C-alpha positions in Angstrom: -0.9 -0.6 15.8 2.2 -1.3 18.0 4.7 -1.2 15.1 4.8 -1.5 11.3 5.3 -5.3 11.4 2.3 -6.1 13.7 -1.2 -6.4 12.4 -3.9 -4.3 14.1 -5.4 -6.4 17.0 -2.2 -8.4 17.5 0.5 -8.0 20.1 4.2 -8.8 19.7 6.3 -10.2 22.5 9.4 -12.3 23.1 9.0 -15.9 24.4 11.8 -17.9 25.8 11.3 -21.7 26.0 13.6 -24.7 26.5 15.2 -26.2 23.4 13.4 -29.6 23.7 10.0 -27.9 23.8 10.9 -25.7 20.9 11.8 -28.7 18.8 8.5 -30.4 19.6 6.6 -27.3 18.6 8.7 -26.9 15.5 7.9 -30.6 14.4 4.2 -29.9 14.9 4.4 -26.6 12.9 6.2 -28.3 10.1 3.7 -31.1 10.0 0.8 -28.7 10.0 2.5 -26.3 7.5 2.3 -23.4 10.0 4.9 -21.0 11.3 6.1 -21.7 14.8 4.3 -18.5 16.0 1.0 -19.6 14.5 1.5 -23.1 15.9 1.9 -21.6 19.4 -1.2 -19.4 18.9 -3.1 -22.5 17.8 -2.1 -24.5 20.8 -3.0 -21.7 23.2 -6.4 -21.2 21.5 -7.1 -24.9 21.7 -6.2 -25.0 25.3 -8.3 -22.0 26.4 -11.1 -22.8 23.9 -11.5 -26.2 25.3 -10.8 -25.5 29.0 -12.7 -22.2 29.5 -14.3 -21.9 32.8 -17.4 -19.6 32.6 
């Protein structure tokens, strides 16, 4: 485990994004009743899950 706040199998990092993109993600997260972090994780999983080249 990286630190006491991070679950086993997860990694913690800082992400800097433009204000407008943050607002869009926050709107989606609020609508889907997710944290912003989980919304970003969902977006990434959807992108790579649907566009994976094998």
